N, C-alpha and C positions, 0 to 999 in steps of 0.2 A: 504493500500500500504506500502510495506517495505521501510525502510530508504534508503537502497541501490538504489531502483528504483527511489525514489524521488531525490536522489543525481544525478543519471544518467540522469533523465529527465531535471533537472536544468542545468547540464553540456552541454547536447545537445542543450538546448535552448540558452545558452550563446555562443555556438560554431556554431550557425546557419550561414550558408554561405551566404554572401551578394555579389551578382555578379554585376559588373559594366555593363553599357549598351553595351560596346564593347565586353565584355565577353559573354553576352547574345547573341549578334549577331553571334559571332564565334561558340558558342555551338549550336545555332539554325541551322546554315548552316551544321554543323557536323551531327546533328540529321536528317536533311532532306536527307543528303547523305546516312546515314545508313538505313533509311526507304526505299529509292530508291534502295539501294543495295539488301535488302531483297526481294523487289518486283521483281526486274530484275533477281534475282537468281531462281525465281519460274519457273517450267517447262512451265507454261502458257505464260510466257513472251517471250519464244523462239519460233521461227517459226517451229523448229524441234520437239517441244514438250518435249525436254530434257533440264534440267537445264544447264546453261552455266558455272556454278561454281561461287564461291564467288569472286575470284580475278577479273575476267572480269566484273562481275556485279558491283564491287566496282569502278573499273576504269571508266566504263561507267556512273555510277551514279555521280561520282565526276566531270567528264567532263561535264555532262548535268547541274548539279546544279551550277557549277562554270562557266557556259556558255562558255566552251572552244571549244569543237568540236573534240578533238582528240579521235579516236576510234580504237579498236582492230579488229572490224568486221564492214563490211558494214551494216548500220543501217537497211535498208529494208531487206537484206538477212538474218540477224541474228534474228531480233526481230519481234514478232507477232504484231497484231493490239493492243493488250493489252500492250506489251512492248513499242511500239511506243507512246502510250498514256501516259505511266509512264514517258518516256523520255521528252516529250513535256511539261508535268506538272512540272517536275523538272526544265526545262529551264525557264518556266514562273516564278516559285518561285525564282529561282536563279537570273534571270535577273532583275525583279522588286524588289526583296527582300521579305523576309517573312513578314516584317512589313507592306508592301503594302497589302498583303493578309489578315493579321490580322486587318489592318485599314478598309478594305472593310467590314469585318464582323461588326466592331464597327459602321461604317456609316449606314449599312443596318438596324441594330437594334437600331439606334439612341442613342447609349450610349455616355456618356461623356468621352472625351479623357483626362486622367489625366496627371500629371506632368511627371511621369516616362515614360508613353507611348509617350509623346511629345519628351522626351529626346531620346528614342529609335528611333523614326521616324527621328529626326534630324540627328542622327549619321548614320542611314541607308542611308539617302539621302546626306550624306557628307556636312551638313550645319554647319556653324560656331556658330549659335545660334538657339533658338527655336521660334523666332518671325515669325509668319505667317506659321508655319510648318504644321498645319492642312489644311490650304487653299492650300498649295503646294502639300500635299499628295493627296487631291482631284483632283488637276490638273494632277498629275501623273497617278492616276487610270483612270480617264475619258479620258485623252489624249492618254494613252497607249492603252486602249481598242479601241478608235476611229481609231487610226493609224493602229493598227494591223488588224482590220476588213476591213479597206479600202484597205490595201495591199493584204489581203486575197481575197477580191472581184476582184481586178484587175488581180491577178494571176489565180483565178478560171475562169474568163471570157477568159483569154488567153488559158488555158488548155482545156476548155470545148469542142471546136469543134473536137479535136483530141483524147481526153482521156475519155470522158463521164462525167456525172454529179458527180457520187460518188467519183471517183478518183480525179477529179478536185477540189472538195470541200476539200477533205482531204489534197491534195498537197498544195492548197492555204492557208489553215489555218496553217498547219505544218510549211511551209517555211516562211510565214509571221511572225509568232511568233519567229522562229529560227533566222531570219534576224534581226528583231527589237531588240531582246535580245542579238544580236551579238554572237550567239551560234555556227552557222556553221554546225549544223546537217542537213542532207538531207535524203530524202527517194526516190531519183531518181534511186535507185539501181535496180528497176524493169526494167529499160531500159538498164542500164549498171552498174553492181555492182562496187562500188569504184570510179566511174568517177566524183562524186560530180556535179558541175555545168557545166562541160565540155560538157555535152550532150545538153546544151542550150547556149553555148558561142557565138552562132551566132544569138541569139534571143534578140533584143534590148528591147522588152517589159519586159521580165523576168529579164534581167540583170539590166536595169535601175530601175525597181520597187524594186528589192532587194538592189541596191545601195542606193536608197532614204531611205528605211527602216533602213539599217545599219547606215547611216549617222545621221538620226534623233535620233535613239536610242543611238548613241554615243556622242551626243551633251551634254546631261545632263539635269536633270529635272529642275534645277534652271534656266538654259538658256531658256528652253521652256516657263516657266512661265513669264520670263522677256520679251521674244519676243512677247508673246501674250498681255502682259499688257502695255509695253512701246511703241513698234512699231516705234522706231526712233533710228538709230545707234548712233547719237550724244548723246542721253540721256541714252544709255545703260551703265551699270556699267563697270568698267575696266575689271573685270573678263569675262563678256560676250563678250566684244570686243576682248579680247585675244583669247577666245575659237573660235569665228567665224573666225578670221584672221588666227590663227594657223591651224585650220581644213582645211580651203580653201587652204592655202599654202602647207600643207602636201599632200592633194589630188592631186592638180595640179602639184606640184613638183615631187611627187612620180610617177604619170602617165608619165610625161615627161622623167624621168630617166629610167623607165621601157621600154618605147618605144625606147629610144636610145640604151639601153643595150640588148634588146631582139628582135629588129627589124628583124634581119637576122637569128635568132635562130630557126631552123626547128622544134625543140622540143616544142616551146612555140608559139611565134607570127609569125615566119618566113613563114609559109605556108598559112597564112590568107591574104585576101584582105585588103587594107589599112583601110577601114572603120571598119572592124572587129578587126583589130589591135588596133585602137584607143579605141574602146569599151572595149576590154579586158585589155588594159593597165590601163584604168580608173577603171575597176572593180577590178583588182589586187591591185591597190593603195587603193581603198575603203575597200576591204575585209581585208587588212592588219591592219585596224583600230581595229582589234580583232574580226572580224566576222567569218572568217575561211572557207567560201565557196571557192572552187578552180575552176576557169574557164579555167585555163591552168595547165599543169603538173608541180607541184612545184619541183619535182626531176630533171626536165629537164632544170631548170633555169641555166643561166651562174653563175659562182662564184660571179661576180659583181652584178648580179641580186639578188642573194641570200643575199649578203651583204646589199644592199639597202632595201630589204624586211625585213631583220632582224632588221634594225634600225627602220623602220616604225612600225613593230610589237611591238618593245620595247616601243615606244612612246605611242601607243594605242589611246584611246578615251579621254573623258573629265571626270572630277570628278562628282560623283553623277549620273552617267549614267549606261547603261547596259554594257558598254565596260570596258576592263581592261587596263593593261599597266601602264607605268610611268605617264601618263596623259599629255594632251596637254599644259596646263598652266604651269605645273612643268617643262616641256621641254623648254617652252618659257622663263621662269624665268632664267633657266640656261644659255640660249643663251644671254639674256640681261645682266646677270652678267659677262659672259666672255667678251662681247663687252665693258662693262663698265670698267672692269679691264684692258683690252687691251689698252684702251685710258688713263690709269693712273688715273681713277676716282674711288671713293668709293661708291657713292650713285647710286643705280639702279632705274632709272626713266622710266616711260612709261605713255603716255597720260596725261602728266603734273601731275603725281602722283608718289610718292616715294614708292618703295616696301621695307617693313621693313627687316632689316638684318636677323632676325630670320627666316623669310619666305624663304629667299635665302638659309640659312643653312639647313632648312627642305627639300627643293627641292634637294639640293646636297646630303643630307643623303639618301633620298629615291632612287635617281639615282644610288648612289654608291652601295647600298644594292642590287638593281636589277641587276646591271652589274656584281658584284662579284658572286652572286648566279647563274647567267646565265652561266658564264665561268666555275665555279666550277661544275655545273650540266653537262655541255657539256663534261668536262674531265671524269666525272664518267660514263656517257653514252657511250662515245667513248671507255673507258677502259673495260667496262663490256659487250659491244655489238659489233657485227661486222659492225660498222658504222663509216664512216669518220668523223673527227672532225667538218668540216663545216656543215654537215647534223645533227650532234649531237647538235651543237650550235643552229641551226635552230629549232630543236625539243624542246630544253630547253627553248629558248625564247618564242616559241609558247605556251608552257605550262604555263610559268611564267606570260606571258602577257595575258593569257586566249584567245589566238587567235584560235588555232585549226588547222592551216595549217601544213602540214607535207611534207617532201621531199620523202615520200613513205617509211619511215623507222619505223613507229610506230609498225607494226606487227613483226618487227625484234628485238625489244627491249628485253633485258634479264629481268628476274623477278625483280632483284634489280633496274634496270633502270625504269621498269614500276611503282614500288612503289615510286621512286624518282619523276616521272612525276605526280603521284597522289598527292604527297606532294606539288609539285610546283603549280599545278592547284589550290589546296586549298589555298596555301599561296598567289597566285596571285589574288584570288578573295577576300579572307578574311584577310590575313595577311597584305597586303599592305593597305587595308582599315583601319584596326585597327591601324597600325602605323601612317597613315595619320591623322586619327581622334585624336590620341594621341597628335600629333603636333598641330592640329587645336583647340581642345577643352580643352586640358590639361592646367592647370595653371603651368607656369614655376616656379619651386622652386628656390628661391635665394640661391646661394652658400654661406655656412656659413664660408668657409675657402678659402682664395685665396693665391696662391703662387706668389713669385716674377716672373716677366716676363723674358723670355729669347729670344735671337735672334737666328734664324736659317737661313741657306742658302736654299732658295726655288728656284727651276728652274735652 
């Protein structure tokens, strides 16, 4: 071997790239999206037998992997059985995380889970440390499988009398996985293309089953494990208590506001009997937790209804779950901080515990990033597409919080706006996770240099 080759090999060895767990997660999601894009761009993936093109395939693959649900085409009308299988696989991988799939292989072959793998699992599940991470991963896999199969069975039995065995099984599995993973993709287009769940908005079995799946999927894997292990609200951790209380308050409060604002709106709840109004108000409140199924026409919502929906979408589900958004506990920490400061106090307390100041700052940082991006994105969408700012904001928040609801404007997006939505969906699923994990698991470096303090007028 020549001297130059030896030098080059030595240089490459020293320059070997070492990726952090968060970088591995981000690249893995990107890899899954690109593989999905290639598969969906194949002629076999389209119902027409012709390739849909790279851009629509990339948009759909990103939406499925990031469990968003925004689509350029009706899922049933555009995609063949193969294409739908690719989409639901991407949803499962994106919802539970690629580390869950990798862990399943490890558990099946009884391989030892090393330190690096434990770190990756902990970060994928949004855990602060690696204690009990393998046990929790097993809970995630077994619990997810059991919940999705149960939901699929209930839906299948409901569809069976009217739609036959084959279609009932396919619909049950597809929509159970999509609901649990908070994805919002549906294949009800064979009844009415683009109608989403509006074709079943008078069916309590379908609506309630999907609501339960969405809610359970959005609680978070850590909360599942603690609910099964502790089984006493008084003994739950502060985090689990906050998740349960905030989730219940948002669902009940959201449903009440939607009922109030949309009661007489003929385009949404106005033409329904009162029982159906209540059912669909609750469904709207639950699906805004980042699920994306639409039981009423989102474009027909009143401006006040869209405003409430936008806030609920932005909050989203809980950390370490299949849901996106700002997250419930982050939202509650901000409310507690505001309440504390409004009373002239400094310490943020809840359940006789004090929340560290750095956690409050982390929550405020994530919230500010999300809000700034949402408004900036809405401005870009409104400026480049024939869309009103309110609907553009609805679309931007829906993508950023990985919700998937739309006011009916996704197909009207310009090409630059479509790429912005793709970036927002990826950031909403991976970027927020990476930033949050950086806060949670990163060691705070001490400042070597401190400047003299100054006083400013605030407020």
